[in-house]
C-alpha positions as CSV (number, residue, x, y, z in Angstrom):
1,M,-73.2,21.7,-77.2
2,P,-72.5,17.9,-76.7
3,F,-70.6,16.4,-73.9
4,Y,-67.8,13.8,-74.2
5,L,-65.9,11.4,-71.9
6,G,-62.2,11.3,-72.3
7,R,-60.5,8.1,-71.1
8,R,-57.2,8.4,-69.4
9,G,-57.1,5.0,-67.8
10,E,-59.2,1.9,-67.2
11,D,-61.4,3.6,-64.6
12,D,-60.4,7.2,-65.2
13,L,-62.8,9.4,-67.3
14,I,-62.9,13.2,-67.7
15,L,-66.1,14.9,-68.8
16,F,-65.6,17.8,-71.3
17,H,-67.7,20.0,-73.4
18,T,-66.8,21.0,-76.9
19,T,-68.4,22.3,-80.1
20,A,-66.0,20.5,-82.4
21,I,-66.0,16.7,-82.8
22,P,-62.9,15.4,-80.9
23,T,-60.3,13.8,-83.0
24,K,-57.0,12.1,-82.3
25,Q,-55.2,15.2,-83.6
26,T,-57.1,17.6,-81.2
27,H,-57.5,15.4,-78.1
28,G,-55.1,12.5,-78.6
29,H,-52.5,14.0,-76.4
30,L,-55.0,14.2,-73.5
31,Y,-56.9,11.0,-73.8
32,K,-56.5,7.4,-75.0
33,A,-60.0,7.4,-76.3
34,V,-63.2,9.5,-76.4
35,I,-66.8,8.4,-75.7
36,G,-69.8,10.4,-76.9
37,P,-71.5,12.6,-77.8
38,F,-73.9,12.9,-74.8
39,Q,-76.8,15.3,-74.7
40,S,-76.0,16.5,-71.2
41,K,-73.5,16.1,-68.4
42,V,-76.2,14.1,-66.5
43,G,-76.2,11.4,-69.2
44,A,-72.5,11.4,-69.5
45,G,-72.1,11.2,-65.8
46,Y,-74.5,8.4,-65.5
47,F,-72.6,6.4,-68.2
48,A,-69.3,7.0,-66.5
49,R,-70.5,5.7,-63.2
50,Y,-73.0,3.0,-64.1
51,G,-72.4,2.3,-67.8
52,K,-69.6,-0.2,-67.5
53,N,-70.8,-3.7,-68.5
54,N,-74.4,-2.4,-68.3
55,P,-76.5,-4.3,-70.9
56,D,-79.3,-1.6,-70.7
57,I,-76.9,1.1,-72.0
58,R,-76.2,0.7,-75.7
59,T,-76.3,4.3,-76.9
60,A,-75.9,7.8,-75.4
61,T,-79.7,8.1,-75.6
62,D,-80.1,5.1,-73.3
63,A,-77.7,6.7,-70.8
64,E,-79.7,10.0,-70.9
65,R,-83.0,8.2,-70.5
66,L,-81.9,6.1,-67.6
67,A,-80.1,9.0,-65.9
68,R,-83.3,11.1,-65.8
69,A,-85.2,8.2,-64.2
70,D,-82.6,7.2,-61.7
71,P,-83.0,8.7,-58.2
72,R,-79.2,8.5,-57.7
73,M,-78.9,11.3,-60.2
74,E,-81.4,13.7,-58.5
75,Q,-78.8,16.0,-57.1
76,T,-76.9,16.2,-60.4
77,I,-80.1,17.1,-62.3
78,I,-80.8,19.8,-59.8
79,E,-77.3,21.3,-60.0
80,E,-77.6,21.2,-63.8
81,S,-80.6,23.5,-63.6
82,M,-78.6,25.9,-61.4
83,T,-75.7,26.4,-63.7
84,D,-75.3,28.6,-66.7
85,G,-74.1,26.0,-69.1
86,T,-70.6,27.4,-69.4
87,L,-67.9,25.2,-70.8
88,H,-66.4,23.0,-68.1
89,R,-64.8,19.7,-67.4
90,A,-65.7,17.7,-64.3
91,R,-63.8,14.7,-63.0
92,L,-66.1,11.6,-62.9
93,R,-65.7,8.8,-60.5
94,C,-66.1,5.4,-62.1
95,P,-67.1,2.1,-60.4
96,G,-64.1,0.6,-58.5
97,S,-62.3,3.9,-58.3
98,S,-61.9,5.9,-55.1
99,R,-59.5,8.5,-56.5
100,I,-61.6,10.8,-58.7
101,F,-64.4,11.5,-56.2
102,P,-63.4,10.5,-52.7
103,N,-66.9,10.8,-51.3
104,T,-69.3,7.9,-51.0
105,H,-72.2,6.7,-53.2
106,H,-70.3,7.2,-56.5
107,R,-71.5,10.8,-56.6
108,P,-70.1,14.0,-58.2
109,A,-68.2,16.3,-55.9
110,G,-70.3,19.0,-54.5
111,S,-73.5,16.9,-54.4
112,K,-75.0,15.1,-51.5
113,P,-75.4,11.4,-51.0
114,A,-78.4,9.8,-52.6
115,G,-81.3,9.4,-50.1
116,I,-80.1,12.3,-47.9
117,F,-81.0,15.2,-50.1
118,S,-84.6,16.4,-49.4
119,N,-86.3,18.1,-52.3
120,T,-87.9,20.7,-50.0
121,R,-87.9,24.4,-50.7
122,S,-85.8,25.1,-47.5
123,N,-83.1,22.6,-48.4
124,L,-83.0,23.8,-52.0
125,M,-82.7,27.4,-51.0
126,S,-79.9,26.5,-48.5
127,H,-78.1,24.6,-51.2
128,Y,-78.6,27.5,-53.6
129,S,-77.2,30.0,-51.1
130,E,-74.1,27.9,-50.5
131,H,-73.5,27.9,-54.3
132,Q,-74.0,31.6,-54.4
133,R,-71.4,32.0,-51.6
134,M,-68.8,30.2,-53.8
135,K,-70.0,31.8,-57.1
136,P,-67.4,34.6,-57.2
137,V,-64.6,32.0,-57.1
138,L,-66.2,30.0,-60.0
139,D,-66.9,33.2,-61.9
140,L,-63.2,34.2,-61.7
141,A,-62.2,30.7,-62.7
142,H,-64.4,31.0,-65.7
143,K,-62.7,34.2,-66.7
144,L,-59.3,32.6,-66.2
145,D,-60.2,29.6,-68.3
146,I,-57.3,27.5,-69.5
147,A,-59.2,26.7,-72.7
148,T,-60.0,30.2,-73.9
149,N,-57.8,32.8,-72.0
150,P,-54.1,33.1,-73.1
151,H,-53.1,35.0,-70.0
152,H,-50.5,33.3,-67.9
153,A,-52.7,33.3,-64.9
154,A,-55.5,31.5,-66.7
155,I,-54.9,27.9,-65.6
156,F,-58.3,27.0,-64.2
157,E,-61.4,25.2,-65.5
158,A,-64.6,25.7,-63.6
159,G,-67.5,23.3,-63.0
160,S,-70.6,23.6,-60.8
161,G,-69.1,22.2,-57.7
162,G,-65.4,23.0,-58.0
163,F,-62.7,23.5,-60.6
164,Q,-59.6,22.0,-62.1
165,V,-56.1,23.5,-62.2
166,W,-53.6,22.9,-65.0
167,A,-49.8,23.4,-65.2
168,T,-48.1,25.3,-68.0
169,P,-44.4,25.3,-69.0
170,F,-43.9,28.5,-67.0
171,D,-46.1,27.6,-64.0
172,H,-45.9,24.1,-62.7
173,P,-45.2,22.1,-59.5
174,S,-41.7,21.2,-58.4
175,G,-40.4,18.1,-60.3
176,W,-42.2,19.0,-63.6
177,S,-39.2,20.6,-65.3
178,G,-38.6,19.2,-68.7
179,I,-42.2,17.9,-69.1
180,A,-43.4,18.4,-72.6
181,M,-46.8,20.1,-72.9
182,Q,-49.1,20.7,-75.9
183,S,-52.0,23.1,-76.3
184,G,-54.3,21.0,-78.5
185,A,-57.7,22.7,-78.2
186,F,-56.5,24.8,-75.3
187,S,-55.3,28.4,-75.3
188,K,-51.7,27.4,-74.3
189,P,-49.6,24.3,-73.7
190,C,-50.8,22.7,-70.5
191,E,-51.1,19.5,-68.5
192,Y,-53.7,18.5,-65.8
193,V,-52.5,18.7,-62.2
194,G,-55.4,18.6,-59.8
195,S,-59.0,19.4,-58.8
196,V,-60.9,21.0,-55.9
197,Y,-64.4,20.1,-54.9
198,W,-66.8,21.6,-52.4
199,K,-67.0,19.4,-49.3
200,W,-70.6,19.3,-47.9
201,E,-71.9,18.7,-44.4
202,D,-75.7,18.7,-44.5
203,E,-76.5,21.9,-46.4
204,T,-73.2,23.7,-45.8
205,I,-69.9,23.8,-47.7
206,V,-67.3,23.3,-44.9
207,A,-64.0,22.5,-46.7
208,L,-62.2,22.1,-50.0
209,E,-61.5,18.6,-51.0
210,I,-58.4,18.5,-53.3
211,E,-56.6,15.8,-55.2
212,T,-53.7,15.7,-57.7
213,S,-52.9,13.3,-60.5
214,A,-49.7,13.9,-62.4
215,Y,-50.5,11.9,-65.5
216,A,-47.8,13.7,-67.5
217,L,-45.1,12.3,-65.2
218,A,-46.3,8.8,-65.7
219,D,-46.7,9.3,-69.4
220,Q,-43.3,10.8,-70.0
221,K,-41.3,9.2,-67.2
222,P,-42.7,5.7,-66.9
223,D,-39.5,4.3,-65.4
224,E,-39.8,6.8,-62.5
225,F,-43.6,7.3,-62.0
226,S,-46.6,4.9,-62.0
227,Q,-50.3,5.6,-62.2
228,E,-51.1,2.3,-60.5
229,M,-53.3,2.9,-57.5
230,N,-51.5,0.3,-55.3
231,L,-47.8,-0.1,-56.0
232,T,-46.3,-3.5,-55.2
233,L,-43.4,-3.9,-52.9
234,D,-41.0,-4.7,-55.7
235,D,-42.1,-1.6,-57.8
236,N,-39.6,1.1,-57.0
237,R,-41.5,3.8,-58.9
238,R,-43.2,6.9,-57.4
239,T,-46.9,7.4,-57.3
240,I,-48.4,10.3,-59.3
241,F,-51.4,10.8,-56.9
242,N,-51.3,13.5,-54.2
243,R,-47.5,14.0,-54.4
244,D,-46.4,16.6,-51.8
245,A,-45.0,19.0,-54.4
246,D,-48.2,18.8,-56.5
247,I,-50.5,19.3,-53.4
248,E,-48.4,22.3,-52.3
249,W,-48.6,23.9,-55.7
250,L,-52.3,23.3,-56.0
251,Q,-53.0,24.8,-52.6
252,E,-51.0,27.9,-53.6
253,K,-53.1,28.4,-56.8
254,I,-56.4,27.8,-55.0
255,T,-55.4,30.3,-52.2
256,W,-54.6,32.9,-54.8
257,L,-57.9,32.4,-56.6
258,F,-60.0,32.7,-53.4
259,A,-58.1,35.9,-52.4
260,E,-58.6,37.5,-55.9
261,A,-62.3,36.6,-55.7
262,D,-62.5,38.0,-52.1
263,V,-64.0,34.8,-50.7
264,P,-62.8,33.5,-47.4
265,L,-60.6,30.4,-47.9
266,L,-62.0,27.2,-46.5
267,P,-59.8,24.4,-44.9
268,F,-58.1,21.9,-47.3
269,K,-59.0,18.3,-47.0
270,Y,-57.0,15.6,-48.8
271,E,-55.5,12.1,-48.4
272,Q,-51.8,12.2,-48.3
273,A,-49.9,9.7,-50.4
274,P,-48.1,7.0,-48.5
275,L,-44.4,8.0,-48.0
276,S,-43.4,4.6,-49.4
277,Q,-45.0,5.5,-52.7
278,I,-43.8,9.1,-52.9
279,G,-40.2,8.0,-53.5
280,P,-37.2,6.4,-51.9
281,Y,-35.9,7.2,-48.4
282,I,-32.3,8.4,-48.2
283,L,-29.9,6.8,-45.8
284,A,-27.5,9.7,-45.1
285,H,-24.1,9.3,-43.2
286,Y,-22.7,12.4,-41.5
287,I,-19.1,12.8,-40.1
288,S,-17.2,15.6,-38.4
289,N,-13.6,16.6,-38.4
290,T,-13.3,14.9,-35.0
291,A,-14.4,11.5,-36.4
292,D,-17.8,11.7,-34.8
293,E,-20.6,10.4,-36.9
294,Y,-24.3,9.8,-37.1
295,V,-26.9,8.7,-39.7
296,V,-30.4,9.8,-40.6
297,I,-33.1,8.0,-42.6
298,V,-34.4,11.0,-44.5
299,S,-38.0,10.8,-45.7
300,P,-38.9,11.1,-49.4
301,E,-38.6,14.5,-51.0
302,L,-36.6,15.9,-48.0
303,D,-33.1,17.2,-48.4
304,P,-30.4,15.3,-46.4
305,H,-28.6,18.6,-45.9
306,E,-31.4,19.8,-43.7
307,F,-30.2,17.3,-41.0
308,C,-26.5,18.2,-41.2
309,K,-25.4,19.7,-37.9
310,P,-22.7,22.5,-37.7
311,G,-19.2,21.0,-38.0
312,Y,-20.5,17.9,-39.9
313,E,-20.7,17.1,-43.6
314,V,-22.7,14.6,-45.6
315,A,-20.3,11.8,-46.3
316,H,-22.4,9.2,-48.0
317,T,-26.0,8.8,-49.2
318,L,-27.9,5.7,-50.2
319,E,-31.4,5.3,-51.6
320,I,-33.5,2.8,-49.7
321,W,-37.2,1.8,-50.3
322,R,-39.9,0.5,-48.0
323,A,-38.2,2.0,-44.9
324,G,-41.4,3.2,-43.3
325,D,-41.0,0.9,-40.3
326,F,-37.8,2.6,-39.3
327,P,-37.3,5.9,-37.3
328,A,-37.2,8.5,-40.0
329,D,-35.8,12.0,-39.8
330,E,-34.1,11.4,-36.5
331,I,-30.4,11.4,-35.7
332,L,-29.2,7.9,-35.1
333,R,-25.8,7.3,-33.4
334,P,-23.8,4.1,-33.0
335,D,-24.1,2.6,-29.5
336,R,-20.6,2.8,-27.9
337,N,-21.6,1.3,-24.6
338,F,-22.6,-2.2,-25.6
339,P,-21.1,-5.2,-23.6
340,E,-18.2,-7.1,-25.1
341,A,-19.3,-10.1,-27.0
342,V,-18.6,-13.5,-25.6
343,I,-17.4,-15.9,-28.3
344,E,-18.6,-19.4,-27.8
345,P,-16.2,-22.1,-29.0
346,E,-17.2,-23.8,-32.2
347,V,-18.7,-27.2,-31.5
348,S,-17.2,-30.1,-33.4
349,P,-18.1,-33.7,-33.6
350,L,-15.0,-34.7,-31.7
351,I,-15.9,-32.4,-28.8
352,D,-19.4,-33.7,-28.8
353,H,-18.1,-37.3,-28.6
354,F,-15.7,-36.4,-25.8
355,Q,-18.4,-34.8,-23.7
356,I,-20.6,-37.8,-24.1
357,L,-17.9,-40.1,-22.9
358,T,-16.8,-38.0,-19.9
359,R,-20.2,-36.8,-18.6
360,K,-21.8,-38.6,-15.7
361,P,-24.6,-40.8,-17.2
362,E,-27.9,-40.9,-15.4
363,D,-28.5,-44.5,-16.5
364,N,-26.5,-47.1,-14.5
365,W,-26.5,-49.7,-17.3
366,L,-24.9,-47.1,-19.6
367,E,-22.3,-46.3,-16.9
368,A,-21.4,-49.9,-16.6
369,D,-21.2,-50.4,-20.3
370,F,-18.9,-47.4,-20.7
371,E,-16.7,-48.7,-17.8
372,D,-16.4,-52.1,-19.5
373,R,-15.3,-50.7,-22.8
374,I,-13.0,-48.0,-21.4
375,S,-11.2,-50.4,-18.9
376,G,-11.0,-53.2,-21.3
377,L,-12.4,-55.7,-18.8
378,N,-14.2,-57.7,-21.4
379,E,-11.2,-58.0,-23.7
């Protein structure tokens, strides 16, 4: 079956496998455009990472031929021989993007950096045994495939070095209420939320690298959410990458899948989105019935009522952006012990002139000149 690359953004491609030729009707709700077909995920992956503005790649056949000869694709080729060819979609990192695969060397998650992998029997067996350790998780993810299984728990899509997790109208992160979802070629209406990849150290999988990209929020609520990687200071929209609510939901689904597969859960690793891009801070003003008061700069996605002390109530709230340099989530009280201000008299040209005439000059000639004019001796 051929592979295709679905384009979501300028440097955001998704690899997918389908027996039917993709059309705007079947895949238009997921991608802005589709590139392919490719003979294998190796050729498609090579095109996604090294095909942009590459004059040597004119066809999918060129990408396949160059991929097989490029040492940077060695690990991907080895992993390809270890899989069973089951339908899957793997996120591909494109040049200039650090979001899809956060590891270095523009490599697929689950693989090792080019030049480090040793093609010896011992290394290969160690690598294989680690894949076998995670195999029950991927097998269960295959059974609970979002594309083919209509069961409500089937929200996964497995690859060779991790899997993706999709939201449905009945199971989604906080903040997704009202998001329209379509099934297209899938078994049920859904939208992509995030991915998990095996994190390698030498020949061992030591953690789970996770990331989320809430494209549906940016598509359907463009005034509130942005898929720009670096928001400008005057852009008061929220990022869609690694939102706290999405990360929390993704961790919950991954934890459940590992437990059902009876595989020990590994630590999660991810890059938290900057607070300034998650949403606005809330300046909350609290007062009591004794006229006491305080304020709290509440971090994004936290509830101001969590900081309301007994006997107080939230009197006013105000959204503020770019407040990361101020003390957040702390009770701030007005300083009642400040010294009384000393008000300086406002200086006027008349006072300045008077002070000049009455001060004691340091220059004797000036002093004599003033005396002459003031006493009228020269009149």
